[in-house]
N, C-alpha and C positions, 0 to 999 in steps of 0.2 A: 512545440511537439506536434507531429502529424499523426493523429489517431484515427482520422477519418479519410484516409486515402481511398480513392476509387479503386475497387477491385473487380476485375473482369474474369470471366471464364471463356476460354477459346472454343469455338465450334469445332466439330470433327473435321470439317472441310470448309474451305472459303470459296464462295461463289457470289455472283452479283445479285443477291437477294436483298430485299429491303431491310431485313434484320441485320445482315452483315454490314450494309452501308451505314445503318444507324450506329452499330457497334464501332465501326471505324471513326465516325464523326465524334462519338463520345470519348474515344481514346485521345483523339486530337485535342478536344476541348479540355480534357484532364491535363494534358501536357501544357497547354497554353495557360491554364489556371494554376496548376500546382508544380509543373515541371517534371512530374513523375506519376506513374500509376502502378498498380499491382496486378499480377496474374495468379489466379488460384490454379494449382496444377493437379493432375490426376494422381491416384494412389501409386501407380508405377513410377512416375517421375519423382514423387516424394521419396520413394525408396532409393532411387538412383542418386538423388541429391544427398540423402543421408549417408550412403556409401562413399560419396565423394568427400564429404566432410570428415568421415572416419579416416579415409586415406590421407587427407591433408594433415590431420592431427598426428598420425603415425610418422609422417615424414618430418614435420617440424619438431617432433620430440627427439629426433636423432642428434647425435653429436655434431657440432659445427663442422668438423673435418669431413664427415660423410656428406653433409648437405653441400658444402663448398666444392665437393668433387663433381657435383651435377651442374656443370656449366658448359655450354656449347661454345666452341670457337667459331662456328659457322653461322649461327643464328643468335637471336636474342632469347632463345629458350633457356630455361634453367633457373638456378637459384640466385636470388638477390638478397644479400644480407641486410639486416637491420641497420639503417643509417646510410646505406649506399645510394638511395634515391634522394634527390633534392628538388623541392618545389619552391619557386620564387626565392632562391638563395638560402633556404632553410632546410635542414635535414629532416626527412620523414622517418617515422619509427615503424614502418611496415617491413615485415619479412615476407618474401614473395617467392613463389615458383611460377615462372612464366611459361605458358604452353603455346607455342606458335605451330603452324602446320608442320607435321612430321615428315620431312622430305629426306629420303634415303641418300646416302653419300653417292650412290651410283646413279641417281636420277640425273638426267642430262642437264637440268637447270643447275643442280649443285655442282656438277662437273664444270659447267661453264662459268661458275663463280657468280651466279646471280646473288645480289645482296639478300641477306636474311634467310637463305635457303639452306637447310641442313636438318639433321636428325635432332629430335628432342632427347636430352640426356636423362632418360627416365631412371629414377632410383631403383625401381623393381617393376615386375610385370603386373603385380596387383594394383599398384598406383596407376600405371598406364591404363589398365582396363577400366578402373573406376573413373578416371578423368575423361577418357575417350567416350565412355558411355554417357556421362553427364553432358559433355559438349555435343554429342550427337542428338540428345533429347532437346537441348536448347537450340540447336540448329533448326530442327523442325518447327519449334515454337517461333523462332525468328522469322522464318519464311512466312508463317501464318500472319504474324504481326505486320510484316511489310505489305502483304496483300490487303489486310484490313486498312492500313494507313493509306494505301493507294485509293481504296474505295472512299475513305473519308475525305481525301483531298479532291475527289471528283475526277480522278484520272480515268480515261476511257479504257486503258489497258490494265487489267487486274494485276498483271505481273510486272508492271513497269519498274517497281522498286525491287521486287524479289529477283528479277533477272540480273540485276546488278550483283546480287549475292551468290549467284550460281558459281560453284568452284571458288567461293569466297575465301579470303585470307582470314578465316575465323580463328580467333585465339582467345586465351583466357589468362587471368591473373588469379592465382591461388594465394590468399592473403592470411597472414597471422599478425595480430597486434598484441604485444605484451601489455600487461597492466601498467598503468602509469606509476603506481607506487608512490614514493615520496618525491618523484621528479617535479621540478618547478613547472614544467610544461606538460599539458595533456594532449599536445598535437600528435596525431597519428599520420595523417596526410594533409598537406596544405590545400587550400581552395584551388580548384582547377576545373576545366571541362575536359571530357575525353575526346580524343582525336578521331574516333571512328564513326560508324553510321548508327548502330543501335546497341545500347548497353542493356544486358539482362543480368541481374545480380541476385545472389542468394546470400542471406546472412543468418547466422545462428541466433541464439536467444540473447546474446549480449549486444545492446545497442551501441551506436557510435557514428552511424552515417547521417550526415546533415546535408540537405540540399537547399539551394536558393531558388525560389520560384521566380517566374518572370515578373519584373517590376516595371510598371508603366513608365515610359520615358527613359528607361535605363539603357545605356549603350552596352551591347555585348560584342566584345572583340571577335574578329574573324581569326580564330586560333590556327587556321591552316596557313596563315601568313606569318613569316618569321618576325615581322614587325609588330604583330598584334597578339602576343601571347596572353592567354587568360590566367596564367599561373599567378596565384595570389590575389586576383581581383576580388574586391568586396569581401575579403576574408574576415574582416572585423566589423563589417557594416551589416546591420539587420535589414531584411529578415533572413534567418537561417532556421530551417525546420528539421527537427530530429525525426528520422524515419524509424519507427518502432518495428522490430522484427516480428514476423508472424510465421508460425510453423507451416511449411509447405508452400509458402507464397514467394513469388519472384517479383522483384522490382524492375521496372523498365523505364528508361529515359533516353532522349535523343542525344547523339554525339555531334561533333562538328560537321561531319559529312551530311547529316540530315539538315542541319542549319544551312549549309551551302546549297544543297539540292533545292530547298524551299525558299531560297532568298530571304532567310531569317523569319519566315512565317512560323516555323518551328525553331525554337532556340535551343542550342546545346545547353544542357543543365549543369550549372556549377555545383560542385559537391566537395565535401571534405570529411575527414574522419577524426573524431576525438577519442582518446584512450579512456577506458574505464579505469577507475582508481584501483580496483582490486582484482578484476577478472580479465583474462586474456580474451581476445575476440577473433573469430574466424569468419571469412567471407570468400565468396567465389564471384568474380566479375568476368562475364563472358561478353565478347565483342563480335557481333554479327556484321560482317564486312563485305565490301566489294572484292572482286578478284584482284590479285596483285597487279595484273596488266591493265586493269580497267581504267578508262578515262571517264571521270564523272563531270557532268555539266549541269548547271541550274535547270530545273524543270521548266521554268518559264521562258527560257531562251533569251532573256534580256541582256545577259552578261556574256562577254566574250571569254570569261574566265573558265578554266578547267582545272581539275585536280587529277593527276596521275596517281592512283592509289599507292602503288608500290613505292614511288618516290616519297609520297606523304608519310607512309608508315616508316620507311627507312630514316627519313630526316627526324621524325619524332623520337625514335628510339636512339639514334645517334646523339641527339641533343640531351636525352635523359642519361645516357651511359657513355660519356666521351672516353672513359678509360677502359671500357669493356673490350675484351679480346675480339669480339665480333666487329666492333667499330674500327679497331686498328686494322683488322683484316680487310674490311671493305675499302678503307683508304689505301692501304699498301698494294692491294690487288688492282686498283683502278676500277673497281666495280661500279662506282657511281656513273661512269661513262655508259655502262649498260642501261642504266635507268633513263638516261637522256635519249639513247637510241630507241628504247621501247616507246617513250613518249612521242617521238616524232613520226612513227609510222604504224602503230598498232591499231587493233580494233577499237572502235569508239562506241560507247553505249549511250545513245541519244534517246531521250524520252520525249515523246511528242504528245499532242493533245492534252493540254494542261487545264486544270480547273480555272474557272473564271475568277476565283478569289485571288489569283496571282496577277 
């Protein structure tokens, strides 16, 4: 159990002061030691988070027929029923509402059938307002965190990482886990790492999130490659630490894109969820991401590899939801060819002047 996670408070603004540089270094050290740290939020954000959880509970309490009507054929936004997701060949017990960028049908990208581009099938305006407000607050927090991490890594450009997230493909998973009851298994979500850049999560009072800290000498797969999935890795091998919920506190950990950017200096944090025996659990997992068209390259420039974020995101979701209408639409419309065209000639976000530690 992790009862002593490092908890930080973000400054009002981020600049190249010695205190901000130290804060960034402390955050990086926390990731390299524990795989995770916490952010204590201000009163306004606490209220925004509370309203998001209230909206989540109202939605998930609806009849299944109403929830199942909230599925997009254009994007991967919308409702995911319990048991629909599979990790490492086993069924997860999470009930989800996924919120991707809300792209109107008449947007030129949606008309051109760009993969994953389309409107969110909001259940009602109150839910939409609560979730967009929460995501907006975490977007500001995400930009601050990326600036602090850049300072902690010794990058000469304060905005080297934050610039990648401008007009980013930020999205969120609104999660509910039923109580395990008398089920033989307490598995909520199997062990995995997240595919994105920065994960910022809120959980209510019911615990269930476990993370695996960096282990010396342990190989961490490069989950951005189809041949090296992290799904199920080390799921039954210690150490796994329970992250106890704290009111008004957000948990923050790196995803696969940050591991790729830093040439595995920062490792994407494996995590899993166990069900509580008698209580249902709610969580909000926000992903602060590069832009859909962005090409990401390692900061140290040593590798010729690159990740086209839109392709990466699309592949990950198609892999998770092979039977989803959005997946079938992408395949039938030939939209994957658009991704290849984007990758071959679009803007490239190259980060220069890297810390000596790389």
